[in-house]
C-alpha positions as CSV (number, residue, x, y, z in Angstrom):
1,X,28.2,-108.0,5.9
2,X,32.1,-108.7,6.1
3,X,34.5,-107.0,4.1
4,X,34.9,-109.8,1.8
5,X,31.4,-109.9,1.1
6,X,30.3,-109.1,-2.7
7,X,27.4,-106.9,-3.5
8,X,25.4,-110.3,-4.5
9,X,26.1,-111.3,-1.0
10,X,25.1,-108.4,0.8
11,X,22.0,-108.4,-1.2
12,X,21.0,-112.0,0.0
13,X,21.4,-111.1,3.5
14,X,19.2,-108.2,3.0
15,X,16.3,-110.1,1.2
16,X,16.8,-112.9,4.1
17,X,16.0,-110.0,6.3
18,X,13.3,-108.8,4.5
19,X,11.7,-111.7,4.0
20,X,12.0,-112.6,7.4
21,X,10.3,-109.5,8.4
22,X,7.7,-109.9,6.0
23,X,6.8,-113.2,7.2
24,X,6.7,-112.2,11.1
25,X,5.3,-108.6,10.6
26,X,4.1,-108.6,14.2
27,X,7.1,-109.7,16.0
28,X,10.3,-109.2,13.7
29,X,12.0,-106.0,12.8
30,X,14.9,-106.6,10.6
31,X,17.9,-104.1,10.0
32,X,19.7,-104.7,6.6
33,X,23.9,-104.5,6.0
34,X,26.2,-102.9,3.6
35,X,29.7,-103.8,3.0
36,X,31.1,-99.9,3.5
37,X,34.2,-100.8,1.2
38,X,32.0,-101.1,-2.0
39,X,31.5,-97.9,-4.2
40,X,28.8,-95.5,-3.3
41,X,27.1,-96.3,-6.1
42,X,26.4,-99.8,-5.1
43,X,25.9,-98.5,-1.3
44,X,23.2,-96.3,-2.3
45,X,21.3,-98.9,-4.3
46,X,21.6,-101.6,-1.2
47,X,20.0,-98.6,0.8
48,X,17.4,-97.5,-1.5
49,X,16.3,-101.1,-1.7
50,X,16.1,-101.3,2.0
51,X,14.0,-98.5,2.4
52,X,11.8,-99.0,-0.5
53,X,7.8,-99.8,0.4
54,X,8.4,-103.0,-0.6
55,X,10.7,-104.0,1.8
56,X,11.0,-101.4,4.1
57,X,14.3,-102.6,6.6
58,X,14.5,-100.4,9.8
59,X,17.8,-99.8,9.2
60,X,21.1,-101.0,8.8
61,X,23.6,-102.5,11.2
62,X,27.5,-101.8,10.9
63,X,30.1,-103.6,12.6
64,X,33.3,-101.7,12.1
65,X,36.3,-104.1,14.1
66,X,38.7,-105.5,12.2
67,X,38.3,-109.1,12.6
68,X,37.9,-111.4,9.6
69,X,33.8,-111.7,10.2
70,X,33.5,-107.7,10.1
71,X,33.6,-104.7,8.7
72,X,37.3,-103.6,9.5
73,X,36.7,-99.6,9.0
74,X,36.9,-96.4,10.7
75,X,33.3,-95.3,11.3
76,X,34.3,-91.7,12.3
77,X,36.4,-91.1,9.0
78,X,34.5,-88.8,7.1
79,X,34.9,-91.0,3.6
80,X,32.1,-92.9,5.2
81,X,29.7,-89.7,5.8
82,X,28.3,-89.8,2.4
83,X,26.8,-93.2,3.5
84,X,25.5,-91.8,6.4
85,X,24.0,-89.0,4.7
86,X,22.2,-91.4,2.4
87,X,21.0,-93.4,5.3
88,X,19.6,-90.2,6.8
89,X,18.2,-89.2,3.9
90,X,16.3,-92.5,3.1
91,X,15.2,-92.3,6.9
92,X,17.3,-95.5,8.1
93,X,17.9,-96.3,11.1
94,X,21.8,-96.6,12.2
95,X,22.9,-99.3,14.5
96,X,26.7,-99.4,14.8
97,X,28.7,-101.6,17.1
98,X,30.1,-99.8,19.9
99,X,33.4,-100.6,21.8
100,X,36.2,-102.8,21.0
101,X,35.8,-106.8,20.6
102,X,36.9,-109.1,23.6
103,X,40.5,-108.5,23.1
104,X,40.2,-105.0,24.4
105,X,41.9,-101.8,22.5
106,X,41.2,-101.6,18.9
107,X,40.1,-98.3,18.6
108,X,40.7,-97.2,15.0
109,X,37.9,-99.9,14.0
110,X,35.4,-99.4,17.0
111,X,32.4,-96.9,17.2
112,X,33.9,-95.0,20.2
113,X,31.9,-92.3,22.1
114,X,33.7,-89.4,20.4
115,X,33.1,-90.9,16.9
116,X,29.4,-91.5,17.4
117,X,29.2,-87.8,18.8
118,X,30.8,-86.8,15.5
119,X,28.5,-88.6,13.4
120,X,25.4,-87.4,15.4
121,X,26.6,-84.0,15.2
122,X,27.2,-83.6,11.5
123,X,24.2,-85.9,10.7
124,X,21.2,-84.6,13.3
125,X,18.6,-86.2,11.1
126,X,20.4,-89.5,11.6
127,X,19.0,-91.6,13.9
128,X,21.5,-93.8,16.0
129,X,21.5,-96.9,18.0
130,X,24.5,-97.2,20.1
131,X,24.6,-100.8,21.4
132,X,26.0,-101.7,24.7
133,X,25.8,-98.5,26.2
134,X,28.3,-96.9,23.6
135,X,30.5,-99.4,24.0
136,X,32.9,-98.4,27.3
137,X,35.1,-101.3,27.0
138,X,37.8,-99.6,25.1
139,X,40.3,-100.7,27.6
140,X,42.4,-104.0,28.3
141,X,40.6,-105.6,30.6
142,X,43.9,-107.6,31.6
143,X,45.4,-104.6,33.2
144,X,42.9,-105.0,35.8
145,X,43.9,-106.9,39.3
146,X,40.3,-108.5,39.8
147,X,36.7,-108.2,38.9
148,X,35.4,-105.3,40.6
149,X,38.5,-103.2,39.7
150,X,37.2,-104.0,35.9
151,X,33.6,-103.6,36.8
152,X,34.4,-99.9,38.3
153,X,36.4,-99.0,35.1
154,X,33.8,-100.1,32.9
155,X,30.7,-98.2,34.9
156,X,33.0,-95.1,35.0
157,X,33.3,-95.3,31.1
158,X,29.8,-95.9,30.8
159,X,29.0,-92.8,32.5
160,X,31.3,-90.8,30.4
161,X,30.0,-92.1,27.3
162,X,26.5,-91.5,28.5
163,X,27.3,-87.6,29.4
164,X,28.9,-87.4,25.9
165,X,26.3,-88.5,24.1
166,X,23.0,-87.8,25.7
167,X,23.1,-84.1,24.7
168,X,22.5,-85.9,21.1
169,X,19.0,-86.3,20.9
170,X,19.1,-88.6,17.9
171,X,21.4,-91.1,19.5
172,X,19.7,-93.9,21.7
173,X,21.4,-96.6,23.8
174,X,20.9,-100.4,24.1
175,X,22.0,-102.3,26.9
176,X,22.6,-105.4,25.6
177,X,26.1,-107.3,27.1
178,X,26.0,-104.4,29.8
179,X,23.7,-106.4,32.2
180,X,26.8,-108.6,32.5
181,X,28.2,-105.7,34.8
182,X,25.8,-103.3,35.7
183,X,23.2,-103.6,38.1
184,X,19.4,-101.9,38.2
185,X,20.7,-99.3,40.3
186,X,24.2,-98.6,38.1
187,X,21.9,-98.5,34.9
188,X,19.0,-96.2,36.4
189,X,21.9,-93.8,37.6
190,X,23.5,-93.7,34.0
191,X,19.9,-92.9,32.6
192,X,18.9,-90.2,34.7
193,X,22.4,-88.7,34.4
């Protein structure tokens, strides 16, 4: 939920996700959301609602980028650790947008591989999904002369992210967005490293 959303708006989004999942229980697996800028009591209330037997959402999707439609927070900041602790306690999956946006850079408000490793180390019971193969797009794409140079840099960064995060058994990767840059051989190589 964008940072400007009230607790009531967040609750409405989660209710819609739960209804969609309930109506399509064989094919839809919903994630809820929180506003990490709300007070901890409100956040815990949303998380408990998601995890209760009536709603049973699978987890929470966070998007830390500092854009108007996103949440603008530093996921590696210890101030957010009570949220991760509560999610782990309730057995809610954390899916956190990884990498920068299309503008490149923006590391403060991004879930870098190093920040994910910090979260995984502090909360080994928290299941984490790292979309976009842990977001290796943490660079300015305009610094490269051609597509081949940019693709090689992405591949190098994805390999580094996989190496850093693979030891954490509570982290899983998703490959969305990577198919623009990686071929089957690249993906197999990263998976098996």
